[in-house]
N, C-alpha and C positions, 0 to 999 in steps of 0.2 A: 662263319667263314674266316679263316686266318688272314691277317694283314699280309699283303704281298711285299716281301722284303727284298727280292732280287729280280727286278724287272729285266727281262732280256739278258740276264746274267751279267749286268753292268755293275761291277763293283769298284771300278777305278775311273770314274768319270772326271775329266779334267776341265780346267778353265777353257781350253781349246774346244772341248765338246760343247760347253755352254755357248761359246761364240758361234759355233756351227749351228746349234739349235736355234739361236736367234735368227740366223739367216734363213733357216727353214721356215720359221714362223712368219717372217716378213714376206716370204714367197707364197704363203698359203692363200693369199687373196686371188691368185691366178688359177686355183684349182676349182673344178666344178663342184656345185653343191650336192651333198648327199641327199638326193630327192627322196630316198626311202624313209627318211626321218620326218616326212611331212605328207599327210594323206593327199593324194592327187584329187583335184577338183573341189577341195575344201580349203578356204582361206583361214579357217580357225586353227590356231596353234594350240595344241593341248599341252598344258604345263603341269608337271609334277613337282611337289615340294618334298624334299628330304631334310628333315630338321625343322621342327615346328615351334621353336622358341621365338623370342621377340625378334631377332634378326631375320630368321627364316620367314616368319609371318610378314615382316616388313618387306622382304624381298618379293614375296608373292603379291603384295599390294602394289609394289613398284612395277612388277611385270604386267599387272592388269592395267595400270595407269599408262604404261609406255606404249601399248598397242591395243586398240579397241577390239581386234580380232584374236584375243587370247582368252583362254579359259582354264582355270585351275581344275584339274580332273582327278588328281590323286594326291594323297598326303601320307607321310610316314614320319615316325619319330620312335625312338627307343621307348619313350613314356607315352602311354595311351592318353593320359590326361592332356598332354600338350597337343596331341592330334585334335582332340575335341575343342580345345581352346582356340586353336588356329582356325578350325572350320567355322566356329561361331563368329569369330572376328571377320572372316572373309564373307560369310553369309550376310552379316550385317552391312558390310560395306558394299558388296557387289552381289545382290541376291541372285542374279541370273548367271554370273560368270564365276562365282565363288562357292556355289552350293555343291559340295562334293558328297556323293552318296556313301552310305555305310560300307558298301562292298569295295570301295576304293580308299578306305581309311585304314592304314596299317600301323601296327605297333610292334616293337621288338627289334632286335638287332638285325633281322633279315628284312625289315620293312622296305629298305631301299630297292631290293631286288623285285619285290612285288609291285612297286611303283614302275620300274622299268618294264615289267611284264604286262602292265595295264594298258599299253598302247599310247603313252605320251610321246610328244615330239621333242619337248624341252624339259630338262631337269634343273631345278635350283638346288644346289648342294649347300646346306647351311647347318650341318650338324657340328658337334665339337670337332676341332681340327684333326684329332687323331684319326678319324675315319675318312678323311678327305681322299687320300691316295687310293684306298680300296674302292670307294664310291666312284671316283672319277674313272678309274680303270673299267669298272663295270658299265658305266654310262657310254664310254667310247666303244667298248666291245659290242654294246647293244645298238650302236649307231645313233646315239642321242646328242643333241646340242646341249650345251651346259653353261649355266652361270655358276661359278665356283667361288664361294666366299673365301676370304683370307683368314689365317694363313693356310697354305695348302698341305702342310705336313708338320710333324713335330720332331722328325729325326732324318738323318741322311738317307737311309733306305727309302723312306717315304718321299723325299725330294727326288731321288732317282726314279721312283715309280711315277711321280708326276711328270717328269721329263719324258719318260717312255710313253705315257698316255697322251701327252701333248703332241708328240711326234706321230703317234698312230692317228690322232684326230686330224692332223694336217694331211696325212696320206688319204684319209677318207673324206676330206672336205667338210669336216664338222667344225662347228663354232665353239670356242671356249672363251668366255668373257670372265675376267677375274673380279673379285670383290675389292681390288685396290681402287677404291672409288675416286681418289684424287686424280687418277689418270683420265677421268671423264668429267672433271670440273673445268668449265670453260676458262675461268680466270687463272687457275693453276696451270692448265695446259698452255695458255699463252705466255705466262711467266717462265715456265720451264723451257718453252721454245726460245725465248730470249736468251736464256742461259746457254742452251745448246747451240745457238747461232753466234755465240761469242760476245754477248753484251757485257759480260763482266770479265772477259778475257779467259785465260786458262784458270780453271777451278783449282784453287790451292787447298782449301779446307771447307768442310761442311759441318755445321753444328746442328745436330738433331736432338731435340728435347721433347719428352712426353712425361711431364711431371704432374701427377694427379693425386687425388685422394683415394680412399678405399672404395671397393665395389660391394656387390651383393654377397650374401651367403645364405644358403637355403636350409641349413641345419641338418640334424640327423633325426630320422623318424624311428620310433621304437622297433619297428619290424624291418628296418633296412638291413640288407646284407651289406658287406663291405663294398661290393661292386655297385650296388644301388646308391649307396651314399656318395661314392666317388663320382659316379656318373651325374648325379644331381648337382654336385658341387665341383664340377669338372674343371673350373677355372684354376683351382688351387693344387692341381696335380700335373706334374710336367708331362706325364705320358698322354694326357688328354688335351692339354692346352699348349704345351711347349714352353711353359712359363710365360709371364706376361710381357717380357721383352719380345717374344715371338708372336704372341697373340694380339697385343695392343700396339706396342712400339713399332711393329713391322710396317705400319703405315708410314712412319717417319723414315725408316730404313729404305723403304721403297722409293721415296722421293730423292734420297741421297743417291741411290743406285741409278735412278733415272738420269740425274745430272752427269753421271759417269758413263752414260751410254749403255747402261745395264751390263757392263762387264764386271766380273767379280774381282774382289780385292786379292792381294797376294797372301795376306795373313791378317790376324786380329789378335788382340790381347785386351785384358780388361780386369774389372773387379766388380764384386757384388756381394749381396748377403741378405740376411734377415735381421733387421734391427728392431722393428716394432711388431712383426708378426710372431709374437712370443707364445701365443696360445697354440701349442703344437698340434693338438688334434684338429682344431678348427681350420687352420690355414694350410693343411696339406704339407707339401714339400717344396713349394716354390719360394723364391726370394721376394723381397719388397723393394730392392733397388739394384740397378745394373748401370755400369759405365763401361763402354767398349770403344776401342780405337781400331778402325779398319784402315789398313795401309794399302794403297794402290801402286801399281807398277810405275806410274809416272811421278811418284812422290806425293800425290795428293793424299789427304787423310780425312776420314769421316769420324767425328767425335760424337758418340751417341750416348745419351743419358736418359734413363727412365726411372720413375719412382712411383710407388703407390703407398703413400703415407698420409694419414689424416693430419690436418693442421699445419702442413708444411707449404712452402712456396710452390705455386703451380705455374706451369708454363708449357705450352704446346706450340712449337715453332720450328721453322726450317730456315737457317741462315747460311748462305753460301758466300765465301770470300774468294775473289779471283784477282788476277793481275791488273784489271781495269775497273774494278768496283765490287759491289756486293749485291746479293739478291735476297729479298725477304719473300719467300714463296707464298706463305699464307697472307702476307700483306699485299701481294701482287704488285711489287714494285722493284725497280732497279735503281741504285744510286752509284755514282762514280763518274767516269768520263762522259757518259751519256745517261741522263736520268730518264726513267720511263715508268709509267704507271698504267695498269689495265683500266680501261673504261668501256669495255664491251658488255655484251649481254651476260646475264647470269643463268641460272638453271639448277635444278635439283640433281646433283651428281648420282644419287642412288637410283633415280629414275632414268637418267641419261645412260647409265650402264645398260639397262634393259632396252632402251630405244636403240642403242647401237647393236645389241644382240639380235633383236627381231628384224631390224633393217638388213643386217647381214644375211640372216636366214632367207628373207624374202627376195633379196637381190641376187643371191647366189655368189656373193663375194665374201667369203668367210673371214672372220676375225679369229686369231689364235694368240691369246695372251700368254701362252705356255712358257716362253723363254723368260720374260721378266718376272712372272709370278713365281717361278722356280728359284731364280736368283735371289729375289727379295726374301722369300721364305727361308732360304738357306742362310742368308745374312743373320736372321733371327736365331736359327739353330746354332750357327757358329758362335754368336755372341753368348748364348747360354753355355756352350762348351767351354769357352775360355774363362768365363766367370766361375763356373762350377769347379773347374780343375785348377784355376790359377795359372795356366800355362799359355804361352803364345802358340797358336795353332795355325798352320797354313790352310788355305782354301782347299787344296788338293787332299790334304790329310783329313780335313773335316768331311768333305764330300765322299771320301772313300770309307768313312766310318761304318762299321757293322753293328753299332749299338742300335738295337731295335726296341723301342719303347712300346711294348705290346704284351697283352696277357696271352697265356697259352690257348685260351678259348674265350668266346664271347657268350656269356650266360650270366643270369642274375646271381647264381650261386657259385660262379667261378671266382678264383682269386685274381684281383688286379695285380699288375707288376710291382706296385708300391704297397707294402703292407705295414701296419702299425706294430710297434712292439707291445709287450704285455702291459705297458702303462698307457697305451693308446697314442704314442708319439710316432710320427713318420720320420724316416731317415732323410736328413737334409744334406746336400752336397757341401763339402768343406774344401775350400781352395787350398792347394798344396798337398792335400790328402786324397781327394777323389781323383781317380785316374782317368785319363782320356782313353776311350775305347774305340 
Protein backbone atom coordinates (compact mmCIF):
# COMPACT_ATOMS: atom_id res chain seq x y z
CA UNK A 1 0.00 0.00 0.00
CA UNK A 2 1.56 3.33 -0.98
CA UNK A 3 2.43 6.00 1.54
CA UNK A 4 -0.29 8.66 1.76
CA UNK A 5 1.42 11.82 0.56
CA UNK A 6 -1.42 14.35 0.34
CA UNK A 7 -3.89 14.00 3.22
CA UNK A 8 -7.03 16.03 2.61
CA UNK A 9 -5.23 17.81 -0.22
CA UNK A 10 -3.29 19.88 2.33
CA UNK A 11 -0.10 21.00 0.64
CA UNK A 12 0.41 24.42 2.23
CA UNK A 13 -0.09 23.96 5.95
CA UNK A 14 1.12 27.02 7.85
CA UNK A 15 2.23 27.90 11.36
CA UNK A 16 -1.30 29.24 11.92
CA UNK A 17 -2.72 25.81 11.05
CA UNK A 18 -0.41 24.20 13.58
CA UNK A 19 -1.64 26.56 16.28
CA UNK A 20 -5.24 25.81 15.34
CA UNK A 21 -4.48 22.09 15.50
CA UNK A 22 -3.11 22.56 18.99
CA UNK A 23 -6.36 24.17 20.11
CA UNK A 24 -8.33 21.29 18.63
CA UNK A 25 -6.15 18.76 20.42
CA UNK A 26 -6.58 20.60 23.72
CA UNK A 27 -10.34 20.50 23.28
CA UNK A 28 -10.38 16.77 22.55
CA UNK A 29 -10.92 15.90 26.20
CA UNK A 30 -14.49 17.20 26.01
CA UNK A 31 -15.50 14.76 23.29
CA UNK A 32 -17.23 11.43 23.99
CA UNK A 33 -15.21 8.21 23.89
CA UNK A 34 -15.48 6.15 20.72
CA UNK A 35 -17.12 3.18 22.46
CA UNK A 36 -16.98 1.07 19.31
CA UNK A 37 -13.25 0.61 19.95
CA UNK A 38 -13.90 -1.34 23.16
CA UNK A 39 -16.06 -4.42 23.46
CA UNK A 40 -19.14 -3.75 25.55
CA UNK A 41 -19.34 -5.70 28.81
CA UNK A 42 -15.68 -6.72 28.82
CA UNK A 43 -13.11 -4.74 30.76
CA UNK A 44 -10.18 -6.35 28.95
CA UNK A 45 -8.56 -4.11 26.34
CA UNK A 46 -7.16 -6.09 23.43
CA UNK A 47 -3.81 -4.68 22.30
CA UNK A 48 -2.07 -5.20 18.97
CA UNK A 49 1.63 -4.53 18.39
CA UNK A 50 2.88 -3.36 14.99
CA UNK A 51 6.68 -3.39 14.96
CA UNK A 52 8.19 -6.19 17.04
CA UNK A 53 11.75 -4.94 17.54
CA UNK A 54 13.21 -4.06 20.89
CA UNK A 55 11.27 -0.82 21.33
CA UNK A 56 8.01 -2.42 20.20
CA UNK A 57 8.40 -5.41 22.50
CA UNK A 58 9.24 -3.00 25.30
CA UNK A 59 6.10 -1.00 24.57
CA UNK A 60 4.03 -4.18 24.75
CA UNK A 61 5.54 -5.01 28.14
CA UNK A 62 4.81 -1.45 29.30
CA UNK A 63 1.20 -1.80 28.15
CA UNK A 64 0.77 -5.01 30.15
CA UNK A 65 2.37 -3.46 33.23
CA UNK A 66 0.33 -0.27 33.00
CA UNK A 67 -3.11 -1.88 33.22
CA UNK A 68 -3.94 -5.35 34.61
CA UNK A 69 -6.90 -5.68 32.23
CA UNK A 70 -4.90 -5.57 29.02
CA UNK A 71 -3.93 -8.45 26.78
CA UNK A 72 -1.65 -8.61 23.75
CA UNK A 73 -3.77 -10.34 21.11
CA UNK A 74 -2.00 -9.65 17.79
CA UNK A 75 1.54 -9.06 16.54
CA UNK A 76 2.94 -7.81 13.24
CA UNK A 77 6.33 -6.99 11.79
CA UNK A 78 7.84 -6.88 8.33
CA UNK A 79 10.23 -9.65 9.46
CA UNK A 80 8.73 -12.94 10.61
CA UNK A 81 11.62 -13.67 12.96
CA UNK A 82 10.94 -10.54 14.97
CA UNK A 83 7.30 -11.56 15.43
CA UNK A 84 8.42 -14.89 16.90
CA UNK A 85 11.02 -13.22 19.13
CA UNK A 86 8.50 -10.74 20.50
CA UNK A 87 5.95 -13.46 21.16
CA UNK A 88 8.52 -15.58 23.00
CA UNK A 89 9.53 -12.61 25.17
CA UNK A 90 5.92 -11.74 25.99
CA UNK A 91 4.98 -15.35 26.69
CA UNK A 92 7.87 -15.67 29.12
CA UNK A 93 6.99 -12.47 30.94
CA UNK A 94 3.19 -12.73 30.90
CA UNK A 95 2.11 -16.30 30.08
CA UNK A 96 -1.61 -15.50 30.32
CA UNK A 97 -1.71 -12.04 28.75
CA UNK A 98 1.15 -12.28 26.25
CA UNK A 99 0.46 -15.62 24.60
CA UNK A 100 -0.54 -14.69 21.04
CA UNK A 101 -1.82 -17.57 18.86
CA UNK A 102 -0.26 -18.36 15.49
CA UNK A 103 -3.26 -17.11 13.54
CA UNK A 104 -2.79 -13.59 14.98
CA UNK A 105 0.94 -13.36 14.25
CA UNK A 106 1.51 -11.54 10.96
CA UNK A 107 4.63 -10.87 8.88
CA UNK A 108 5.14 -8.68 5.83
CA UNK A 109 4.42 -5.12 4.77
CA UNK A 110 0.65 -5.61 5.16
CA UNK A 111 0.79 -7.11 8.65
CA UNK A 112 -0.46 -3.89 10.26
CA UNK A 113 -3.78 -4.17 8.40
CA UNK A 114 -4.23 -7.75 9.59
CA UNK A 115 -3.71 -6.57 13.18
CA UNK A 116 -6.43 -3.96 12.68
CA UNK A 117 -8.76 -6.61 11.25
CA UNK A 118 -8.15 -8.96 14.20
CA UNK A 119 -10.47 -7.12 16.58
CA UNK A 120 -7.98 -5.19 18.72
CA UNK A 121 -9.01 -2.12 20.72
CA UNK A 122 -5.59 -0.47 20.96
CA UNK A 123 -2.61 -0.48 18.60
CA UNK A 124 1.02 0.13 19.53
CA UNK A 125 2.87 1.58 16.52
CA UNK A 126 6.60 0.89 16.80
CA UNK A 127 7.84 0.17 13.29
CA UNK A 128 10.59 2.14 11.59
CA UNK A 129 9.49 5.81 11.42
CA UNK A 130 8.86 5.82 7.67
CA UNK A 131 5.69 3.75 8.08
CA UNK A 132 4.15 5.74 10.92
CA UNK A 133 1.91 8.09 8.85
CA UNK A 134 0.46 5.22 6.85
CA UNK A 135 -0.14 3.10 9.93
CA UNK A 136 -1.61 5.89 12.05
CA UNK A 137 -4.07 6.81 9.30
CA UNK A 138 -5.18 3.18 9.03
CA UNK A 139 -5.63 2.94 12.82
CA UNK A 140 -7.75 6.09 13.01
CA UNK A 141 -9.79 5.04 9.98
CA UNK A 142 -10.46 1.73 11.76
CA UNK A 143 -11.48 3.47 15.01
CA UNK A 144 -8.54 2.27 17.12
CA UNK A 145 -6.82 3.97 20.04
CA UNK A 146 -3.09 4.37 19.43
CA UNK A 147 0.25 4.56 21.14
CA UNK A 148 2.46 6.13 18.47
CA UNK A 149 6.22 5.87 18.88
CA UNK A 150 8.45 8.80 17.90
CA UNK A 151 9.27 10.23 15.42
CA UNK A 152 5.97 10.24 13.58
CA UNK A 153 7.26 10.82 10.04
CA UNK A 154 10.42 11.31 7.98
CA UNK A 155 9.24 13.99 5.53
CA UNK A 156 6.80 16.89 5.24
CA UNK A 157 4.05 14.90 3.44
CA UNK A 158 4.23 12.42 6.31
CA UNK A 159 3.91 15.19 8.91
CA UNK A 160 0.88 16.59 7.10
CA UNK A 161 -0.63 13.11 7.12
CA UNK A 162 0.00 12.83 10.87
CA UNK A 163 -1.76 16.16 11.40
CA UNK A 164 -4.77 15.03 9.38
CA UNK A 165 -4.95 11.72 11.26
CA UNK A 166 -4.72 13.47 14.63
CA UNK A 167 -7.58 15.77 13.67
CA UNK A 168 -9.66 12.80 12.52
CA UNK A 169 -8.93 11.03 15.82
CA UNK A 170 -10.05 14.12 17.72
CA UNK A 171 -13.33 14.15 15.81
CA UNK A 172 -13.88 10.46 16.64
CA UNK A 173 -12.90 10.79 20.30
CA UNK A 174 -9.98 8.39 19.85
CA UNK A 175 -6.83 8.53 21.95
CA UNK A 176 -3.36 9.15 20.55
CA UNK A 177 -0.50 9.01 23.04
CA UNK A 178 2.94 9.75 21.60
CA UNK A 179 6.28 8.13 22.28
CA UNK A 180 7.74 11.44 23.45
CA UNK A 181 8.25 9.81 26.81
CA UNK A 182 9.71 12.84 28.63
CA UNK A 183 6.25 14.44 28.43
CA UNK A 184 5.17 11.71 30.88
CA UNK A 185 8.17 11.90 33.25
CA UNK A 186 7.02 13.41 36.60
CA UNK A 187 10.24 15.36 37.35
CA UNK A 188 10.56 16.68 33.79
CA UNK A 189 6.86 17.60 33.74
CA UNK A 190 7.29 19.59 36.95
CA UNK A 191 10.48 21.31 35.75
CA UNK A 192 8.93 22.23 32.42
CA UNK A 193 5.89 23.62 34.23
CA UNK A 194 8.22 25.88 36.21
CA UNK A 195 9.61 27.19 32.91
CA UNK A 196 6.15 27.67 31.43
CA UNK A 197 5.03 29.47 34.58
CA UNK A 198 7.86 32.00 34.21
CA UNK A 199 10.40 30.73 36.75
CA UNK A 200 13.29 31.73 34.46
CA UNK A 201 11.45 34.69 32.92
CA UNK A 202 11.22 34.96 29.16
CA UNK A 203 13.11 32.12 27.47
CA UNK A 204 15.96 33.59 25.43
CA UNK A 205 17.77 30.49 24.23
CA UNK A 206 17.73 26.73 24.54
CA UNK A 207 20.75 24.47 24.20
CA UNK A 208 19.78 20.95 23.19
CA UNK A 209 22.54 18.35 22.99
CA UNK A 210 22.42 14.64 22.12
CA UNK A 211 26.06 13.65 21.70
CA UNK A 212 26.54 9.88 21.75
CA UNK A 213 28.62 7.05 20.34
CA UNK A 214 27.77 4.68 17.51
CA UNK A 215 24.84 2.28 17.46
CA UNK A 216 24.10 -1.20 16.11
CA UNK A 217 24.52 -2.50 12.58
CA UNK A 218 23.02 -5.82 11.45
CA UNK A 219 25.14 -6.44 8.38
CA UNK A 220 24.20 -7.84 4.98
CA UNK A 221 23.14 -11.45 4.46
CA UNK A 222 24.11 -13.32 1.26
CA UNK A 223 20.51 -13.60 0.06
CA UNK A 224 19.43 -10.06 0.97
CA UNK A 225 17.68 -8.00 -1.63
CA UNK A 226 18.48 -4.30 -1.44
CA UNK A 227 15.10 -3.68 0.21
CA UNK A 228 15.72 -6.42 2.78
CA UNK A 229 19.15 -5.05 3.62
CA UNK A 230 17.91 -1.50 4.05
CA UNK A 231 14.88 -2.54 6.09
CA UNK A 232 17.10 -4.58 8.41
CA UNK A 233 19.54 -1.67 8.78
CA UNK A 234 16.86 0.99 8.62
CA UNK A 235 18.60 3.44 10.93
CA UNK A 236 21.20 4.36 8.30
CA UNK A 237 18.81 5.37 5.51
CA UNK A 238 17.05 8.72 5.61
CA UNK A 239 13.88 7.42 3.97
CA UNK A 240 13.39 4.94 6.82
CA UNK A 241 14.73 6.80 9.88
CA UNK A 242 14.68 10.45 8.83
CA UNK A 243 18.41 10.58 9.79
CA UNK A 244 19.40 10.36 13.43
CA UNK A 245 18.67 14.03 14.21
CA UNK A 246 15.04 13.13 13.49
CA UNK A 247 15.03 9.63 14.97
CA UNK A 248 17.06 10.21 18.16
CA UNK A 249 17.66 13.92 18.71
CA UNK A 250 13.93 14.55 18.30
CA UNK A 251 13.53 13.88 22.04
CA UNK A 252 15.66 16.96 22.70
CA UNK A 253 13.89 19.02 20.06
CA UNK A 254 10.60 18.07 21.66
CA UNK A 255 11.64 19.51 25.02
CA UNK A 256 12.77 22.74 23.38
CA UNK A 257 9.46 22.98 21.55
CA UNK A 258 7.61 22.30 24.80
CA UNK A 259 9.30 25.34 26.38
CA UNK A 260 8.09 27.47 23.47
CA UNK A 261 4.49 26.42 23.93
CA UNK A 262 4.79 24.03 20.98
CA UNK A 263 4.57 26.83 18.46
CA UNK A 264 6.84 26.32 15.47
CA UNK A 265 9.89 28.45 14.72
CA UNK A 266 10.04 30.95 11.88
CA UNK A 267 13.05 29.38 10.19
CA UNK A 268 16.18 27.29 10.72
CA UNK A 269 19.72 26.98 9.39
CA UNK A 270 22.60 24.75 10.27
CA UNK A 271 25.42 22.45 9.26
CA UNK A 272 26.19 18.76 9.28
CA UNK A 273 27.99 15.95 7.53
CA UNK A 274 29.77 12.58 7.63
CA UNK A 275 33.17 12.79 9.23
CA UNK A 276 33.71 9.26 10.54
CA UNK A 277 31.04 7.25 8.74
CA UNK A 278 33.41 6.69 5.86
CA UNK A 279 32.56 3.04 5.12
CA UNK A 280 30.02 4.06 2.50
CA UNK A 281 28.09 0.80 1.95
CA UNK A 282 27.83 0.11 5.68
CA UNK A 283 26.47 3.43 6.90
CA UNK A 284 23.83 4.12 4.26
CA UNK A 285 23.27 7.79 3.46
CA UNK A 286 22.81 9.52 6.83
CA UNK A 287 25.15 12.00 8.53
CA UNK A 288 27.10 11.50 11.76
CA UNK A 289 26.74 15.06 13.11
CA UNK A 290 24.20 17.89 12.92
CA UNK A 291 24.05 21.42 14.33
CA UNK A 292 20.89 23.46 13.78
CA UNK A 293 19.69 26.89 14.94
CA UNK A 294 15.91 27.37 15.15
CA UNK A 295 14.75 31.01 15.22
CA UNK A 296 11.43 31.92 16.89
CA UNK A 297 9.22 34.91 16.20
CA UNK A 298 9.94 36.45 19.63
CA UNK A 299 13.71 36.40 19.10
CA UNK A 300 14.37 33.23 21.09
CA UNK A 301 16.64 30.63 19.54
CA UNK A 302 17.12 26.90 20.01
CA UNK A 303 20.68 25.67 19.42
CA UNK A 304 20.49 21.94 18.69
CA UNK A 305 23.56 19.70 18.46
CA UNK A 306 23.70 15.96 17.91
CA UNK A 307 26.48 13.54 17.03
CA UNK A 308 27.05 9.79 16.74
CA UNK A 309 30.82 9.30 16.81
CA UNK A 310 32.76 6.77 18.86
CA UNK A 311 35.40 8.02 21.27
CA UNK A 312 34.12 11.59 21.35
CA UNK A 313 32.70 13.69 24.20
CA UNK A 314 29.19 12.60 25.16
CA UNK A 315 26.43 14.78 26.56
CA UNK A 316 22.64 14.57 26.60
CA UNK A 317 21.14 17.66 28.20
CA UNK A 318 18.57 20.43 27.89
CA UNK A 319 19.64 23.85 29.20
CA UNK A 320 17.31 26.86 28.93
CA UNK A 321 18.40 30.44 29.65
CA UNK A 322 15.85 33.13 30.42
CA UNK A 323 15.74 36.71 31.66
CA UNK A 324 15.48 35.58 35.32
CA UNK A 325 17.56 32.42 35.42
CA UNK A 326 18.25 29.07 33.81
CA UNK A 327 16.68 25.62 33.79
CA UNK A 328 18.42 22.25 33.69
CA UNK A 329 15.58 20.05 32.52
CA UNK A 330 17.13 16.62 33.05
CA UNK A 331 18.74 17.90 36.28
CA UNK A 332 15.23 18.94 37.39
CA UNK A 333 16.33 22.30 38.76
CA UNK A 334 15.99 26.04 38.29
CA UNK A 335 18.70 28.55 39.26
CA UNK A 336 18.43 32.33 39.22
CA UNK A 337 16.19 34.81 41.02
CA UNK A 338 14.39 31.88 42.64
CA UNK A 339 16.15 28.53 43.01
CA UNK A 340 14.04 25.38 42.76
CA UNK A 341 14.66 21.65 42.59
CA UNK A 342 12.20 18.82 42.12
CA UNK A 343 11.75 16.56 45.12
CA UNK A 344 8.55 14.74 44.23
CA UNK A 345 7.82 11.14 43.25
CA UNK A 346 9.50 9.33 40.39
CA UNK A 347 8.10 6.80 37.97
CA UNK A 348 8.83 4.84 34.80
CA UNK A 349 7.98 7.26 31.99
CA UNK A 350 7.71 4.43 29.45
CA UNK A 351 5.05 2.78 31.58
CA UNK A 352 3.37 6.04 32.58
CA UNK A 353 2.64 6.79 28.92
CA UNK A 354 0.50 3.67 28.80
CA UNK A 355 -1.05 4.34 32.20
CA UNK A 356 -2.26 7.66 30.77
CA UNK A 357 -3.52 6.00 27.59
CA UNK A 358 -5.56 3.29 29.29
CA UNK A 359 -6.89 5.67 31.92
CA UNK A 360 -8.10 7.97 29.15
CA UNK A 361 -9.77 5.11 27.29
CA UNK A 362 -11.57 3.88 30.39
CA UNK A 363 -12.59 7.33 31.63
CA UNK A 364 -13.93 8.58 28.30
CA UNK A 365 -11.67 11.65 28.49
CA UNK A 366 -9.42 11.30 25.42
CA UNK A 367 -5.79 12.32 25.12
CA UNK A 368 -4.63 13.60 21.74
CA UNK A 369 -0.89 14.33 21.48
CA UNK A 370 -1.25 15.04 17.78
CA UNK A 371 -0.27 18.71 17.77
CA UNK A 372 2.99 18.59 19.66
CA UNK A 373 4.11 15.29 18.17
CA UNK A 374 3.69 16.75 14.67
CA UNK A 375 5.54 19.97 15.56
CA UNK A 376 8.44 18.12 17.18
CA UNK A 377 8.74 15.63 14.33
CA UNK A 378 8.76 18.46 11.81
CA UNK A 379 11.58 20.15 13.76
CA UNK A 380 13.71 17.09 13.07
CA UNK A 381 12.73 17.02 9.41
CA UNK A 382 13.46 20.75 9.05
CA UNK A 383 16.86 20.28 10.69
CA UNK A 384 17.76 17.58 8.19
CA UNK A 385 16.60 19.78 5.32
CA UNK A 386 18.79 22.74 6.29
CA UNK A 387 21.82 20.56 6.96
CA UNK A 388 21.51 18.53 3.76
CA UNK A 389 21.03 21.62 1.57
CA UNK A 390 23.13 24.16 3.46
CA UNK A 391 20.27 26.66 3.12
CA UNK A 392 18.20 28.68 5.59
CA UNK A 393 14.63 27.38 5.24
CA UNK A 394 11.44 28.79 6.73
CA UNK A 395 8.95 26.65 8.59
CA UNK A 396 6.26 27.26 5.98
CA UNK A 397 8.61 26.34 3.14
CA UNK A 398 9.62 23.13 4.88
CA UNK A 399 6.10 22.08 5.83
CA UNK A 400 4.91 22.68 2.26
CA UNK A 401 7.69 20.52 0.79
CA UNK A 402 6.57 17.83 -1.62
CA UNK A 403 9.70 15.71 -1.15
CA UNK A 404 8.34 12.24 -0.44
CA UNK A 405 10.88 9.73 0.87
CA UNK A 406 9.16 6.54 -0.26
CA UNK A 407 9.60 3.67 -2.72
CA UNK A 408 7.19 3.15 -5.59
CA UNK A 409 6.00 -0.09 -3.98
CA UNK A 410 6.50 -2.09 -0.79
CA UNK A 411 7.88 -5.54 -1.58
CA UNK A 412 11.09 -7.37 -0.75
CA UNK A 413 12.12 -7.33 -4.41
CA UNK A 414 11.18 -3.66 -4.98
CA UNK A 415 13.75 -0.89 -5.28
CA UNK A 416 14.07 1.39 -2.24
CA UNK A 417 14.30 5.12 -2.99
CA UNK A 418 18.02 5.17 -2.12
CA UNK A 419 20.13 2.91 -4.33
CA UNK A 420 23.89 2.25 -4.32
CA UNK A 421 26.11 2.94 -7.30
CA UNK A 422 28.09 0.22 -9.06
CA UNK A 423 30.72 0.36 -6.31
CA UNK A 424 28.10 -0.09 -3.60
CA UNK A 425 28.18 3.52 -2.36
CA UNK A 426 25.01 5.35 -1.44
CA UNK A 427 24.50 9.00 -2.46
CA UNK A 428 25.07 11.38 0.46
CA UNK A 429 23.64 14.91 0.59
CA UNK A 430 26.17 17.70 -0.07
CA UNK A 431 25.44 21.12 1.51
CA UNK A 432 25.39 23.85 -1.11
CA UNK A 433 24.78 21.29 -3.85
CA UNK A 434 21.82 19.19 -2.74
CA UNK A 435 18.69 21.22 -3.59
CA UNK A 436 15.72 21.90 -1.34
CA UNK A 437 12.65 20.18 -2.78
